[in-house]
MIPAVO-252677 format. One line per field, with one value per residue (C-alpha): x, z, y; residue number from 1; residue in one letter. Coordinates in Angstrom, 3 decimals, always signed. Each point is the difference from the previous one (the first is absolute). Example, Ala and Ser with C-alpha at 12.3 -4.5 7.8 and 13.67 -1.06 7.14 Angstrom:
# residues 2
px: (+12.300,+1.370)
pz: (+7.800,-0.660)
py: (-4.500,+3.440)
k: (1,2)
r: (a,s)
This chain:
# residues 287
px: (+99.102,-2.439,+0.694,+1.057,-0.053,+2.315,-0.748,+2.132,-1.521,+2.801,+0.176,+3.896,+1.145,+3.522,+1.870,-2.060,-1.594,+2.717,+0.299,-3.748,+0.477,+2.514,-1.643,-2.711,+1.791,+2.632,-2.175,-0.521,-3.322,-0.343,-3.288,-0.659,-0.067,+1.069,-2.090,+1.683,-2.709,+1.470,-1.778,+2.305,+3.119,+1.957,+3.481,+1.366,-1.768,-1.044,+3.336,+0.244,-2.920,+1.870,+2.424,-2.305,-1.795,+0.725,-1.880,-3.128,-2.880,-1.607,+0.299,-1.614,+1.364,-2.793,-1.672,-2.352,-2.823,+2.452,+1.647,-3.266,-1.327,+3.286,-0.503,-3.389,+2.017,+1.624,-2.659,-1.246,+3.784,+1.282,-1.055,+0.873,-2.576,+1.420,+1.084,+2.317,+0.895,+3.818,+0.969,+2.326,+2.395,-0.815,+2.008,-1.266,+1.140,+2.125,+0.175,-2.151,-3.147,-2.161,+0.925,-0.512,-3.290,-1.373,+1.594,-2.090,-2.570,-3.500,+0.241,-1.851,-3.342,+0.961,-0.949,+2.088,+3.074,+2.653,+2.691,+2.444,+2.560,+2.930,+0.966,+3.006,+0.433,+0.484,-0.630,-3.587,-2.174,-3.874,-2.194,-2.007,-4.032,-2.538,-3.758,-2.341,-0.091,+3.745,+0.674,-1.908,+1.774,+3.325,+0.665,+1.972,+2.806,-1.386,+4.102,-0.909,-2.852,-1.306,-2.979,-1.979,-0.894,-3.679,+0.182,-0.308,-2.632,-2.027,+0.379,+1.309,+3.090,+2.429,-2.432,+1.162,-1.966,+2.818,+3.458,+1.951,-1.924,-1.571,+1.565,-1.300,-3.627,+0.398,+1.688,-3.247,-2.205,+1.730,-0.243,-3.141,-1.593,+0.410,+0.082,+3.192,+2.472,+2.877,+2.760,+2.792,+4.080,+2.432,+2.426,+2.274,-1.919,+2.888,+1.988,-2.067,+1.243,-1.499,+2.755,-2.724,-2.971,-2.882,-2.370,+1.966,-0.192,-3.435,-3.468,-2.631,-3.022,-2.843,+1.187,+0.025,-3.895,-0.526,+0.197,-0.360,-3.246,-1.044,+1.191,-2.174,-3.059,-0.246,+2.353,-1.231,+3.025,+0.631,+1.272,+2.707,+0.502,+3.873,+0.320,-0.821,+2.344,+2.452,-3.573,-1.161,+3.756,+0.472,-4.149,+1.325,+2.774,-1.517,-2.762,+2.625,+1.480,-2.719,-0.809,-2.612,+1.041,-2.424,-0.868,+3.827,+0.754,-3.302,+2.068,+3.407,-1.205,-2.216,+3.367,+1.916,-2.356,-0.328,+2.203,+3.017,+2.242,-1.085,+3.053,+1.527,-2.626,+0.246,+3.327,-0.635,-2.340,+2.603,+2.310,-3.356,-1.043,+3.877,-0.344,-3.055,+2.158,+2.301,+2.945,-0.620,+0.145,-2.621,-2.884,-2.480,-3.228,-2.164,-3.995)
pz: (+132.959,-2.088,-2.483,-3.409,-2.767,-2.933,-3.404,-3.205,-3.113,-2.185,-4.154,-1.013,+2.409,+1.028,-0.605,+2.344,+2.574,+2.295,+0.649,+0.012,+2.939,+1.619,+0.479,+2.265,+2.163,+0.914,+1.052,+3.957,+0.112,+1.633,-0.368,-3.469,-2.296,-3.998,-2.117,-3.658,-2.643,-3.152,-3.148,-1.025,-0.994,-2.255,+0.406,+2.967,+2.640,+2.694,-0.003,+1.087,+2.620,+1.013,+1.674,+1.651,+1.294,+3.045,+0.345,-1.745,+1.332,-2.829,-3.467,-2.906,-3.338,-2.663,-3.135,+0.558,-2.185,+0.455,+2.339,+1.602,+0.609,+1.181,+2.760,+0.626,+1.172,+2.338,+1.395,+0.623,+1.484,+2.750,+3.236,+0.460,+1.358,-2.459,-3.549,-2.245,-3.918,-1.298,-3.244,-0.299,-1.794,+2.552,+2.976,+3.893,+0.132,+2.897,+2.791,+2.351,-2.346,+1.806,+3.231,-0.725,-2.019,+3.830,+2.155,-1.315,+1.948,-0.503,-2.292,+1.793,-0.949,-3.504,-2.527,-3.104,+0.840,-3.608,+0.467,-3.079,-2.573,-1.649,-3.886,-0.188,-3.309,+0.584,+3.470,-0.188,+3.685,-0.873,+2.783,+1.991,+1.370,-2.017,-0.802,-1.864,-2.574,+0.008,-0.072,-3.540,-1.217,+0.737,+1.704,+3.160,-0.376,+1.729,+1.038,+2.458,+1.236,+3.670,-0.108,+3.095,-0.805,+0.848,-2.900,-2.312,+1.584,+0.343,-3.956,-1.537,-1.708,-3.122,-3.286,-2.252,-2.798,+0.151,-1.749,+1.158,+2.028,+2.958,+2.715,-1.155,-0.584,+3.880,+1.474,-1.732,+1.485,+3.587,-0.437,-0.971,+3.138,+2.648,+2.662,-1.002,+2.116,-2.091,+1.455,-1.930,+1.688,-1.611,-0.060,-2.864,+0.039,-3.132,-2.470,-3.772,-3.322,-2.510,-2.460,-2.449,+1.272,-1.709,+0.831,-2.472,-2.473,+0.383,+0.512,+1.696,-1.922,+2.430,+2.749,-1.559,-1.781,+2.564,+2.288,-2.510,-0.143,+3.674,+1.100,-3.040,+0.624,+3.787,+1.122,-2.367,-1.296,-2.955,-3.163,-0.426,+4.061,-0.128,+2.867,-2.583,-2.907,+0.668,-0.678,-2.575,-2.159,+1.499,-1.046,-3.699,-0.041,+0.007,-2.137,-2.982,+0.554,-0.062,-3.731,+1.441,-1.368,+0.358,+2.961,+1.777,-1.223,+1.863,+2.934,-0.799,-1.153,+3.222,+1.947,-2.464,+0.839,+4.303,+2.797,+0.895,-2.250,-3.193,-1.801,+2.012,-1.984,-3.489,+0.627,+1.141,-2.565,-2.208,+1.306,-0.128,-3.435,-0.858,+1.848,-2.363,-3.467,+1.488,+0.780,+3.820,+2.736,+0.172,+1.622,+1.496,+0.916,+2.554,-0.481)
py: (+98.831,-1.643,-2.923,+1.668,-2.381,+0.386,-0.788,-0.757,-1.429,-1.243,-1.196,-0.628,+2.933,-1.647,+2.988,+2.308,-2.907,-0.140,+4.440,-0.186,-2.877,+1.920,+2.802,-1.680,-1.890,+2.381,+1.927,+1.527,-0.752,-3.573,-1.059,-1.153,-2.593,-0.157,-2.076,-0.737,-0.935,-1.312,-0.565,-2.981,+1.554,-1.389,+2.562,-1.228,+2.264,-3.031,-0.667,+3.580,-0.838,-3.314,+2.419,+1.784,-2.489,+0.392,+3.354,-0.983,-0.679,-1.383,-0.741,-1.253,-1.306,-0.313,+1.720,+2.692,+2.177,+3.141,+2.274,+0.779,-3.739,-0.515,+2.536,-0.742,-3.358,+2.326,+1.221,-3.644,-0.791,+2.388,+0.063,+3.851,+2.750,+2.102,-1.123,+2.041,-1.163,+0.546,-1.136,-2.129,+2.918,+3.264,-0.126,+1.224,+3.620,-0.792,-2.373,+2.745,-0.358,-2.467,+1.582,+3.561,-0.982,-1.661,+2.087,+2.434,+2.422,-0.428,-3.329,-2.194,+1.268,-0.366,-2.734,+1.621,+1.308,+1.386,+1.867,+0.746,-2.073,+1.263,-0.491,-1.996,+1.953,+3.373,+0.072,+1.759,-0.344,-0.979,+0.470,+2.426,+0.230,-1.219,+0.076,-2.069,+3.063,-0.191,-3.672,+0.403,+1.433,-1.537,-3.472,-0.783,-2.505,-3.301,-0.135,+3.153,-1.201,-2.586,-1.542,-1.093,-3.571,+0.807,+2.870,-3.814,-1.448,+3.169,+1.075,-3.234,-0.847,+1.139,-0.262,-2.875,+2.105,+2.523,-1.432,+3.328,+2.074,-1.671,+1.170,+3.688,-1.675,-1.003,+3.325,+1.779,-2.526,+1.171,+3.697,-0.374,-1.281,+2.117,-1.904,-1.446,+2.379,+0.848,+2.080,+1.387,-0.178,+2.037,-3.111,-0.969,-3.774,-1.730,+0.196,-0.108,-1.842,+2.153,-0.884,-2.098,-2.394,-1.105,+3.137,+1.832,-1.577,-1.633,+1.506,-1.363,+1.004,-1.275,+1.817,+2.909,-0.330,-0.972,+2.336,+2.434,-1.175,+0.191,+3.448,+1.159,-1.599,-1.133,+3.006,+2.417,+1.473,+1.807,-1.827,+2.528,+0.348,+0.900,-3.082,-2.322,+0.662,-3.052,-2.140,+1.838,-0.440,-3.467,-1.285,+1.807,-1.210,-4.152,+0.878,+1.776,-2.775,-2.424,+1.697,+2.317,+2.919,+2.433,-0.900,-0.224,+3.471,+1.774,-1.087,+0.734,+3.801,-0.100,-0.973,+2.546,+3.892,-1.819,-0.197,+1.744,-2.866,+1.325,-0.123,-3.066,-2.225,+1.167,-0.849,-3.309,+0.154,+0.088,-2.658,-2.727,+1.417,-1.618,-2.721,-0.714,+0.594,-2.417,+2.621,-0.014,-2.220,-2.200,+0.739,-2.324,+0.255,-1.785,-1.218)
k: (1,2,3,4,5,6,7,8,9,10,11,12,13,14,15,16,17,18,19,20,21,22,23,24,25,26,27,28,29,30,31,32,33,34,35,36,37,38,39,40,41,42,43,44,45,46,47,48,49,50,51,52,53,54,55,56,57,58,59,60,61,62,63,64,65,66,67,68,69,70,71,72,73,74,75,76,77,78,79,80,81,82,83,84,85,86,87,88,89,90,91,92,93,94,95,96,97,98,99,100,101,102,103,104,105,106,107,108,109,110,111,112,113,114,115,116,117,118,119,120,121,122,123,124,125,126,127,128,129,130,131,132,133,134,135,136,137,138,139,140,141,142,143,144,145,146,147,148,149,150,151,152,153,154,155,156,157,158,159,160,161,162,163,164,165,166,167,168,169,170,171,172,173,174,175,176,177,178,179,180,181,182,183,184,185,186,187,188,189,190,191,192,193,194,195,196,197,198,199,200,201,202,203,204,205,206,207,208,209,210,211,212,213,214,215,216,217,218,219,220,221,222,223,224,225,226,227,228,229,230,231,232,233,234,235,236,237,238,239,240,241,242,243,244,245,246,247,248,249,250,251,252,253,254,255,256,257,258,259,260,261,262,263,264,265,266,267,268,269,270,271,272,273,274,275,276,277,278,279,280,281,282,283,284,285,286,287)
r: (m,p,l,v,s,v,v,i,v,v,y,n,a,a,g,t,l,s,q,a,i,e,s,v,t,s,q,t,y,s,n,r,e,l,v,i,i,d,g,k,s,n,d,g,s,l,e,v,i,q,t,h,k,k,n,i,a,y,f,i,s,e,k,d,n,g,v,y,d,a,m,n,k,g,i,a,a,a,k,g,e,w,i,y,f,l,g,a,d,d,i,l,h,d,k,l,v,l,q,n,v,f,s,s,a,g,i,s,g,a,d,f,l,y,g,n,t,r,l,m,v,g,n,r,i,i,g,g,s,r,t,y,r,q,l,i,d,a,n,i,s,h,q,a,i,f,y,q,r,n,i,f,s,r,i,g,n,y,d,l,r,y,r,i,l,a,d,y,d,l,n,l,r,i,f,k,d,e,q,i,r,k,k,y,l,d,i,n,i,c,l,f,n,n,k,g,g,l,s,n,t,t,i,d,l,p,f,f,s,e,k,l,a,c,f,i,q,e,e,k,m,p,p,n,d,p,l,l,q,q,y,n,f,f,t,g,i,g,l,l,f,g,k,k,k,l,s,g,m,s,f,c,f,r,s,f,t,s,g,r,k,k,i,f,y,i,l,v,f,v,k,f,a,l,s,f,a,g,l,g,k,k,i,k,i,t,g)
């Protein structure tokens, strides 16, 4: 019965926060604590938090340097042997989640536990066991993961250079380290709000460009390796938005001719082209 710290990072989420908190406080697993890190909300979130204060082990409200800075604060504040990050607009799948995870056979030897997420829109379940190479192709949502706290002292916290995908970077570092013991559990961990969000309108260019260079130069992966399709594509889009048209198109073309999502990325390219022309949803580039 290890202590499990559930960390909720909040910024202006008054409409969904109460449900997220209640999905934690209704858990049948009793050895848990709730940590809330607020980024100085001004929409009524603080009032919601106050109504649940008796169930909150730690709370702070102050300006931060983005969601991953707040998550790093949560790591520092958490007292649990295991740390879990729940989005302020997500909810734990059911009241037995923590009980089912921490009563599972064989988890005593694990440092990293992960399960499935169910999407709120479409009701689709995303999950399954991963290898490091499979992770290069597609990330695991942090809402499906329980991190033993010794992981952070071993490989570090979230890298704030990556504004949108620091969780992906962390997972890649974890899976690359063979000494960190990973275990997949076929359990639905959370209901994930996939209605929108920053990651749908912002490209984390430093993440994609730096990881692409790392995979090619350090791990000797071919530039047109199918697993690198998304890295080529988003690096190319970032360069195009930065007015480096020739190099940008070469990366995009490489993504169009490799990997299993050729048509998908061609359609996404059209979407971004419309945005660039001012005819679609505004796309932001970090870095």
